[in-house]
N, C-alpha and C positions, 0 to 999 in steps of 0.2 A: 233030593237036593236040598241043601240048607238054604233057607230064605232069610233075608234081612229086610228090615223096614226102611224103604227108600223115602225117608221123611221129606227130603227136598221136593220131590215130585208129588207126593201125597198132599203136602201142604198146598201146592199150587192147584191141584185138582179140587181140594176142599174150598179154596178161596173162590173158585169159579163155579162151585156147585149152586145150581139154581139160576145161573145167568142164562140169557136167551141164546147164547152162542152155541154152535155145533163145536164140541170139543174134540180135537183131532190129536191123538197121541202119535208122535213121529219119532224116528230114530233109526239108526242102522240096524240091520238084521241081528237078532239074538241079543239085543241090548236090554231086553226085559219089558217090552211094551205089554205083552199079555199078562205077565206076572203083576205088573203095576195095576192093570185094570182089575185083576182079581183081588188085589189088596185094597183097592178103592171100594169095591163092592162090599168087602167085609167091613170097611170103615163106615159105610152108609148103614149097613145092618145094625152096627153097634150104636149109632147115633139116632136112627129113625126106626122105631119099632114097626111102624105101619108102612114103610116105604115099599113101593111096588117096583121091583127090579126085573126088567125084561132083558135077559142075557142070551146072546146068540154067539156061539163059537163055530165058525164055518169050517174049522179043521175037524170037528166032531161029526160022525156019521148021522147022529140024531137030528142034525139040522140040514142034512143034504136036500131035503124036500123044499127048503126055503131059498134055493139058489135060482130063484126067479123073483124079480123085483115086485111083481104083483102079489105073489104069495107072501113075500117078506112084509109088504105093507099090510096085508090083511091079517097076518099072524100077529103083528104088533098091535094093530087096532083091536083085535079080539082079546088081547092080554091086558089092555088098559083098564084101570080101575078108577072109579069116580071118588073124589073126596080125599085122595092121597097124592103124594108126589110120585110121578111115574118116571123112572129112569130107564133109558134105553142104552144098552151096552152091546156093541157089536165088535167082535174080534175077527181079524182077517176079512174085513168087509169086501175086499176086492174080489173074493171068490164068488160073489153074487154079481153077474153081469148087469150093468146099468144100475148098480146099487144107488147111485146119486139121485136117480128119479124118485125112488122110495124115500130116501133120507130127506130130500127137499120137501116132499109132500108131508111127511110126518112132522118135520120142523115147522112148516107153515101153519100147522094146526095149533101150535103153541101148547100142546098137551104133554110134551115130553122134554126131559133134560137128556140130551143126546151126547154120547161118547163113542168114538170109534177108533180102531187101530187098523193098520193094513200094511201090506208089502210096500216097500219103497218104490218098487217099479210102477205101482199104480196109485200111490198116494204121496206123491212128491210135494214138497212145500210150494213149488212153483205152480202146481196144478190146482191147489185148493180153491182159489178164488173162481176158477173156471168150473170146477165140479159143483160147487155149492152156491145156490142163489142167496141163501141167508148168510148172516155174519158167522164166520168161523174163527176159532182161535186155536193156535197150535201149541201143544205142550211137548216140547222137544226134550227127549231124554238121551243121555250119554251112557256109554259103558261105565262100569264101576269106577268111582274115584278111588284114590289111594285110601282115603278115610273109610270108604265102604269096604275096600279090600281088607283093611285091618279088622273091621267089624266082622266080616265073614270068617276070617281066620283067627279070631280072638280065642284065647288070650294071646297077645303078641309079646314075645320075650325081648326082642330087639328091633326097634323101629327102623334102624338103618339097614339091617339085614332084610327086613320085610320090603323096604323100598327097592332094594336091589332085585328082589324077586318080582315085584310089581312092574318094574321097568321092562322086564323080559316077558312076563306072563300077560300083562295088560289087564283090561277091565271087563272082557267078555266072559262072564262068569260061567258059561257053559263049559269052558275049558277046564275049570277048577275040579270038575268031576273025574278027571283023569290024573292018575298018579305019575304015569310015565311021561316025561317031557316030549317024547316023540309023538305020543297021542295028543298031547295038548297042542302041539304045532300043527298036526293034521287037522284038528278041529278048526283052528284059526285059518288055515289054508282053505278049508272047505267053505267057511263064511266068505272069505275074499273071492273065491272062485264062483260062488253062487251069485254074488252081487255083480261081478264083471260078466260072467258068461251067460247067466240066466236073466237077471233083472234088466241090465242095461242093453244087452244085445237084443233081448226080446222086445223091450219097449221102443227102442229107437231103430230097430232093424239094421244094426251095424253089420256090415259085410266083412270088414277086415278086423278080425278079433286080435291079430298080432299087434296092431297099432295101439288099441285100447289097453291090452295087457302090458305092453312095454312102456306105455305112457304112465300107467299106474305105478309100475315098479320104479320108473325114473323119478316120479314125484316122491315116492317113499324114500328113495335114496338121497333126495335133495330137500328134505324137509327143512324149512326155515331159510332156504336160499332164495334170493330174489330171482324171479323168473319171468319170462314172457313167452307167449305161444310161439312166436317167431324163433326165438332162441332154442326152445325145446324141440321144435320141428326140425331145425337144422341139426341138432345133436342126434336125434333119432334117425334122420336120413343118413347121416354120416356113419351110423352103425347098421346100415342096410335095412332099416325100417322106414321105408319111403312114405312120407306124409307131408302135408302142407300146414301152414300156420292157421288156416281156416279150420281144417279138420281138427287140429290139436286144440284150438280154442273151444270147439264144440264138444269134444270128448272130455276136456277138463270140466266144462259145465255139467256134463252128464255125471261125472264122478262126484262132483260137489252136490248135485241134486240127490244122489243116493246116500249122502252123508258119509261117504268114504273119506273125503277131504273137505277142508274148510279153506276158503279163499280169504286172505287178509289184505286190506288196502293200506296204503301209506298215508301218514298225516304229517304235514309240515308244521313243526312245533313253533317255529319263529313266525311264519306267515299265518298260522292258525287256519289252515285250509287242508282239504282232503285232496290227495293226488291219485289220479286214475291210472297212470302208467306204472308198470312193474308191480308185481305182487309177490306174496309168499303163500305157500300152501302147507297146511298141517294135516297130519293123518289122524283119523278118529281114534286110533288106539295103537300104542307102541307095540303091543303084543303081536299085531298083524305084521308090522315091519320085521320084527325078529323072526317070525315064522316063515316069511317069504324070502327075506334077504340074509338071515343069520346075522353075523357080526361084520358082514361086508361093509367097508367104509363107515364103520360105526363111529360116530362123533357123539360122545355122551352129552356134551354141552347142548348140541342141537336136539337130541332126544329129550333132555330135560326141558328145553324151551318148548317143545311140543306138548309135554305134560302140563307145564304152567299155563300155556295158552288154553287148553281144554278146561283147566280148572277155573280160569277167569270167566269163560263162557258159562260154566256151571253156576258161578256166583253172579251171573246176570250183568257182567260188564260188556260193553261194546269195546272191541279190541282192535287197535291199529298198530302199524309199524311206524315208529317215530323217525322223522328226518330232521336233523339239526345241522344246517350247513352241509358239510360233506360227511358228517358222522351219522350213525344210526343208533336209535334207542330201540331195544328189542320190542317193547310193548308200551303203548300209551293206552291205559285202561280207563274207560269213562262210564259213569253211572250217575244220572241226575246231575247234581252239582259237584260230584266227586271226580277226581282225576288222579291217577297214579302213574309215575314213570318207572319202568321196570327193566332191569338188565338180568339176564339169566346166563349162568355159566357153570362149568363143572368145578374145577379146582382154582381157587383164587389165592392160594398161598404163594404162587410165583409173583414176584414184584411187577414184572412187565404185564402179566395178565390183570393184576389188580389195578394198575394205572389205566389199562385199556378199557376196563369195565367202569371205572369211576369217573374218568375224565369227561365223557359226554354228559353224565348226570350233573357234574359240577358246573357245566356251562349253561344249565337251565336255571334261570334266576327268578322263577315264580315261586309261590309258597306251597305248591302241591307236593305231596310226599314223593320221595325218591327212594327206591329200594333195589338191592341186589339179592337175587335168590340163587344160591349156589349150594354145592355139596360140601358145606363146612363141617358138618357133624359136631357143631359147637352151639352154645347158646347165642342168641341174637346179640349184636352189638352195633354201635354207631360209628361212622367215619365222616366227619365234616357235614353232619346233617343227613347222611345217607344211611339207611338201615340195612345191615347185612344179615340176611336170614338163611337158615338152613332149609333146604327144599323139603325134606321129609317132614320136619316140624311144621312148616308153613302149610303143607297140604292137609294136615289133619286138624288145623286150626281154622275155625269158621270166622 
């Protein structure tokens, strides 16, 4: 398998190197957590000749005897060296029952710089503070961005053609190993099925698989639509999938915990306040949507919106849905003192579409940047202070 250097995440790990936190690498299944850890190990070896790296990969038979937290603790302590930096790297840590007891003990000794990865079912973001007594920090990774996709398939002859393929194939690079589109889709279906049927049902003891499955497919089919658990429950029930708003709300939370979906809150631009009612949900990877649903109800503008949302997260923005009177701004992206208002659409050559996308932005009278990201296939240009950007070009520009 071809490997690329995931600089964005390696830089984050290097920035945290030597800090007293337990570093936890999270992300959806098959997003590259293990490969990232291996790349980071190589980075340490290159920069520190005498570094002592204690690496445990619980998927390997050679570490089978360490699936007891007492033995794990003793093994690590015996591997520690005096007078050098000791790095502890554990991949798939959840395969050791009660691993957190050993990790907390080793961390409290202050002798190790600790990094771990694990299955989403046992290492959810919401669980980290409960598992670890010491301070922990999460390094969250996503499937390949379009820029990484282009790097993987370089040299790229036509960026627009490559973007069309990326929208369908997505960023879970394990699927790139298959030439046949059917095999690619089967791979992505297996990732989705493992998360829903194994991870979530096992962790939360879910008895009605049909509700969870149909809820996930509904959210996929309605990415970027404003939704509420009550409304979704009514729709599922009307389609003979009987459920309640309470169950729907719980299951949505589970799907988000597993990083399959991301919940986005609304922001009142005029009142400068956050709104708790009604949300949108975006899928972690558009390739999964295509594999599960095909082109059913395919709205390219909403799919592009999903891609832009994920890219904003990669660029460390906090992202909200903007509300301005009765109109909506697709995204209000914030970072430190920075704020950007963003509209996303497919084709803006139609006059009515252009007016629909620009008019909400023109009603915002502050000085923050306002942009439209669309499938223009042209150079960037301005319209009354609004920047019009081509989505493929924007995605490969840092």
